[in-house]
Residue, then its C-alpha position, 0 to 999 in steps of 0.5 A: m597321190k599316196v603312190v607319188n609320196l611313196k616314191q618320193a620317200i623311197l627316192q629320199a631314202w636312196k639320196e640320203r643313203w639310209s640303212d634298211y632299218q632307218w628306212a623302215i623307221n622313217m617310213k612308219k613316221f611318214f605314213p601313220k597307221g591306217a592303210t596297209w603297205d600292201i594297199l599302198n603297193l610298197a613292194e611294187a613301188l620298191l621293185e619299180q625303183a630298184m629295176i630302173g637301170p640295167s642292173p638292180n639298185p642294191l640299196i633299194l633292194s635291201y629295203l625290199k628284203y628288210a620289208i619282207s623279213s619284217q613282214m611289212v609286205s605280204y608274200s603275195s604282193v611281192l610275188t605279184a610285183i615280181s611277175k610284172f617284170d618282163d625284160f628278161s634280157r637284163d640278166l642281173c635284174v632277173q637274178a636279183l628277182l630270183d634271189i628275192m623269191d629264194m627268200f620265201c618260196d618254200r615257206l609261203s604263208c599269209h595272215g588275215k581273211a580268206e580273200e588274202c589266202i586266195g590272193l596268195c594262191r593267185a600270186l603264186l600262180s602268176a609267179l609260176h607263170w613268170l618263172l616259166r617265161c623266165t626259164a624259156a627266155s633263159a633257154e633261148q638265150l643259151r641256145v643263141g649263146l651256144e651258136a655264138g660260142t658264149p653260153a656261160a652266162a645264159e647257162k647260169q641263169l637257166a640253172m638258177c631259174l630251174q633251181r627256183l622252179e624246183k624249190t617252189l614246186s617240191s613243196t606239197k603245200n605250194r602245189a596245193l596253193l597252185h591247185i586252188a589257184k587253178l580252180e579260181e583262174a582256169s585261163s591262167w592255168t591254160a597259159i601255164e600249160h602252153c608255156l610248159l609245152k613251149l619250154g619243152d620244145i626249147l629245152a629238147g635241143l639243149s645238150s646238158p642232160q642235167l638241165r633237161s632232167q631238172a626241167e622234166q622233173c619240174g614239168t612232171l610236178i606241174r602236171s601232177i597239180p590238177t590230180m592232187l585231190s585224187v592222190h592219198s596224202e599222209q596226214l599228220h597223226k595226232t597222238g596225245f602228248p608226244t613229248v611224254h611218250a618219247v621221254v618214257l620210251l627213252e628212259g625205258t629203252m636206254n636208262l633202266t638203271g637210272e634213279t626214279q627221281p630225275l625221271v619224275e622231275q622231268l615228267m613233271m616239268v613236261k606236264r607243267m610246260q605243256h599244261i597236260p591234265t593228270p588223267l591224260f598225262v598218266l594215260e600217255i605214260w601207260k601208252a608209251c609203256f605198252v608201245g615199248l613192250i610191243e616194239s621191244p626186241e626179243g630176249t633181254g630187250e623184252l625183259k628190260w621193258t617188262a621190268f620197266t613197265f611193271l616194276k619201275i613205272p608204278q614206283v614213278l607214279v607213287k612219287l608223282k602222287k606226292y606232287s598232286h594236291g590230294d591222294k584221293d584226287f590222284t587215285e581218281d586220275v589214275n582210275s580215269a587214265f585206265e578207263f581211257l586206256l581200256k578204250l585202246t583195245p587194239l593196243l592192249d590186244k597187241a601187248d597181250q599177244r606179245c606177252n602171252c598174258d593179260c598185261t592190264s590185269f598184272l598192271l592193275q594189281e601192281c597199282s592197287k598194291q602200291g596204293l594208286l588204285s582202290e580195290a573196287s576200281m581195280n576189280n571194276l577195271m579188270a572186269k571190263r578188260k576181261a569182257d573185252r578180251e573175250h571178243a578179242p582174236q585168239l591171244k594164246s596159240d598152242e605153241n606158246a600156251n606153255i610159255q610162262p609170261n614175262p610180266g609174271l616172271i618179272l614180278r616174281a623175280e623182284p623178291t628173289v633178287t632181295n633173297i639173293l642179295k641176303t645170300m650173297d652177304a653170308d660168309h663165302s668161305k663157310s658154304p661155297e658149294g651152297l652158293l655155287g648151287v644158287l649161282g647155277h640156278m641163276l644161269s639156267g634159261k633166262s633166269l639171269d636176265l630176269l633177275l638183272a632186269a628186276a634188279a635194274a628196275t628197282g635200283k638194286l643192280k649196283s648193289f647186286a654187282r658189288k656183291f659179285i665183285n666181292l665174291n670174285e675177289f674172294t675167289t682170286h686166292g686159294s690156300e691149301e685146298s682139295t681138288k673139289a674145293a679148287s673146282v668150286r673156287a674156279l667155278l665161283f670165279d668164272i661165274s661171277f666174272l661172266m655175270l659182271c661182264h654181262v651186266a657191264q655190256t647190258y646195263g653199262s660199266e658205270v653200274i659196276l664201278s664203285e664211287s671213287s673215294t680215297g682209301t677204297e680198295v680197287f678190286f681185280f674185276e674193276t681194274w680189268m674192266q677199266t683197262c682191258m675190256p673193249e666197250e663201245g667208244k673205247i679203243l684199247n692199246p694192245d701194248h698198254p702196260c696193263f697187257r704186259p704183266d710179270s714175264t715169269k708169270v707169262e712164261s709159266l702160263v704159256a708153258l702150262l697152256n702148251n704142255s698140259s693136257e688141261m688147266k690145273l685148278v689147285q692153288m691157281k691164281w685166276h686173276e693173275a692168269c686173266l691178267s697174264i693171258s694177253a701177253a701169253i697169247l701174243e707169245i703164242l701168236n708170234a710162235w704160230e706166225n713164225g712156224v714154231l707152233a702148228f695149227e694143231s698146237i694152237q687148237k690144243i692151247t685154245d681148248n685149254i684156255k676155254g676148257k675149264v674157266c670161260s673167263l680166260a677166253v674172254c680176257a684173251v679175246a679182249w686183247l685180240v680185239a685190241h690187237v686186230r685193230m692195229l694190224g694191216l689187212d694182210e696181218r689179221e688172219k691168224s688173230l681172227q682165226m684164234i678168236r674163232q677158236l676161242a669163241g666155240p664151245l669145247y666138246s668134252e666130258n672133262t669140263l666143270q659143272f654148268y659148262n653149257e650155261r657158262v658158254v652161252i654167256m661167254s658167247s654173248i660177251l664175245e659177240h658184243m666185244c667183237a662186233d666193232v672190229l668184225q664190222q671194221t675188218a669185214t669179217q664174219i665169225k659164227f658165234p654159237s646160238t646163245g638163245m640170248d639177245t643178239m644186239p638188236y639195235w646194232n649197226l642201224l645206220p644205212p651204209k654209204r649215206p651221208i649222216k646229215e641225210v639220215l638225220t633229216d630223213i629220220f626226223a621227217k618220218v618222226l614228224e609225219r608219224g607224230w611220235v618217236d619209236s625205240r628204233s628212231i631213238h637209237i638212230f638219233d643217239t648214234l647220230l649224236h655220238m657220231g656228229g657231235v652235239y653242235w652238228f646234231c642240234n644245229n641240223l635239227i633246228k634247221e629242220l624246225l625252221k623249215e616248217t611253215r604250218k603252225e601245227h607242224t611247228l608245235r609238233a616239231v618242238e614237242l618232238l625235238y625237246s624229247i629227242f634233245c633229252l638224249d643229252m639235254q644239258q649239252v644241247t642247251l649249252v650249244l643252243l643258247g651259246h652258239i646256235l641262237p646267237g648265230l641266228l639272231t646276229d646274222s641279218s641274212k637269217w632273220h627271215s627264217l625266224m618269222d612266225p610260226p617257226g620263230t615262235a616255236l624256236a623260242k618255245l623250244a629254247v625256253w623248255c630246254a633252258l628250264s629243264s637243264y636248269s632244274s636238273h643241273k644239280g642232279q646226277a647225269s644219267s648213265r647214257q649222258k656220262k658216256r659222252h666226253r665233256e669238252d666245254i665243261e667251263d661253259y657248262i659250269s658258268l651257265f649252270p653254277l654248281d654253287d647256288m650262291q653264284p649268279s646264274k647266267l641262265m636265270r638272268l636270261l630267263s627271268s628276274n624272278e628266282e622263285d619261279a624257277n625254284i618251284l620246279s624242283s619242289p613237289r608241292h607249290s601253292p596252287g595259285k602260282r604258275s610253275t613255268p612259262d608257257g614258252 
């Protein structure tokens, strides 16, 4: 009787032309709570009424689609109803059923008891059998159509069938459900195997290799189902709290120079949002540090990570201590975190092997020094680690036994930085030779990179750079001076110039630039770096006025380079030479190309340029890089040849002091400068072995692959692993630069909405939040302003917002919004400043800079302003919850 009433209700809706949501409301009125829609066979009743004629009834089909999207009916009841349709000659009806399957066949799930889960497996098996029968019927129609000369319609339907088969079977989860159904219903599986054989025979006669290949692939997937349990499948590895891990990795890899307070606030935000206990929170920070140390590339990258782990993170923990309710509680939590860490013996052994020392011991001593551990706890933990290390494999080999470990060097470099800053404050004119001796020691071996890493991790790098800018400016003018004084001045100019270039390339140009304020004198190096120095993402115009100084100075420089046996030093204005060298090189290039100068003359000129001060060669190559970009393929040879000549060292006894050390830094600077243009021109230049970092994260994207594929592939790997590694962070950052914020965010959200298992969606949210930290505020603007409204206002996308991915997306949106709101008044990190802001008006309206303005975001999130403000306060009442759970 109820089925009759159900049919009457459907027919009434059709006659009165109810919209889909009106139909749903009225159906709930007609049928009060009690029996579920599956018991009433709603899906079957709707399909029966929709498929009465030769073509499907679109209005009744819209009711079924609405019922699926709003979860009125289960997937199993829809699949069962579809599998009962067997009139495959009605093409339009078959295509409509295939479209309905397409809504959910790759995201099957069910709620309720075990019987309902088994019911879904059986329904999927029935649907697979139906799809195979439908494919066989379409293939038969195509064969007949080919004979009659009208194959188009049948070919389209066959392609649709194979596409749905492939989509259904490509999901490992779906194949697992089919495996369960096979064990439950052996006879139905036998019918599928017979159907597969029949289909193979029919398709063998088809001429389309694409369709045959697709069908063979589907057949292979079906035949693999019975052996699924014998194949090892990668499990989703659970690793503590991947968001904390990724935030720490991101900061250590890309933002060593950043202030500690924003990192502290971000970590506290994550801790509160994810309700992480303090010991496990601190443990995750240490784990990320050790993983970063192990993964870090040799050279500067390793020194940066060492400084981050042993200098910056203890300072971060000191600030985190202020957020806890008692000093004693926090020290106990830090002690517990170290107790947990000591159990991760393979991780610690690997780090010790990499750093050639007992890393944990250094870390414990530093934490004790900062008041994060009591002396008794430190001694106890050190004793435990010492006992563990005795059972570890031999950590010191003969070849590295004499190498001093980086952690010890970094910890010793930190007070040295303070001493150097004091030395640099002295009057340079009184003892330039003494200052030159200090700088000479800084250039030896890896001393410079050690000092820079220690300065960066302790927030002193900007001050360090400012001192060297002042020194460089001091050396630009020489009054009456002796030959010795002139050579000392030339060396001080050169060393300070090279150091500043190296700092800009290693830590970002924003470290060098002074805060803009009226009346502040702009120094030579700042001007040169902003207008003439090639950087990632900065294209220079070789015809810019900055490269075209006073012609008389250019002429005298060309004459000096061409006629003299070597560069003069006395009363040389080095800053003018650096600004004039670009125009001089253009003159020399033109003379060479027109046959006025021979190659031997060019060699003499380039030897003169790099013979005394390496900074002239750096300025020359900076212009040549910009120049080569503008030339045609057949015009580049001489410019590139000149870069080769300038890149190599000069083998002469008549060079100034510390020449070899200066050449090492120059080669590193030139390699970074030329990397882009050499890749674009497919040219190779062999730079001298520098012993320094060789751009480890350069050119990570695979060639000839669409960037969307790269993005989905790398995210799938990260999700499978359960954590983000340093290399993946750099790939994500490159893709974000390349594709833009909207493209990046939109495609990652699509990946999230594909997930159907609750634990996978939760893990995806944690990882996406940490990936979005690459540029959280811009991503939040795009997410709240474009992507979410697009999903919520387009009814065709509503099905993708069902649980669990829908809830996961809501959680992610709230997390991003809270993070952006709490940090919008703070300073953007150096990595975010590099990206151009196109939507600054939207940004200000969503996050007003004036606290008195009404905030769009906070109206969206909550009517309670206080809850949001708690996030920026270190201490809050224990009874009040800081953030919503999301």
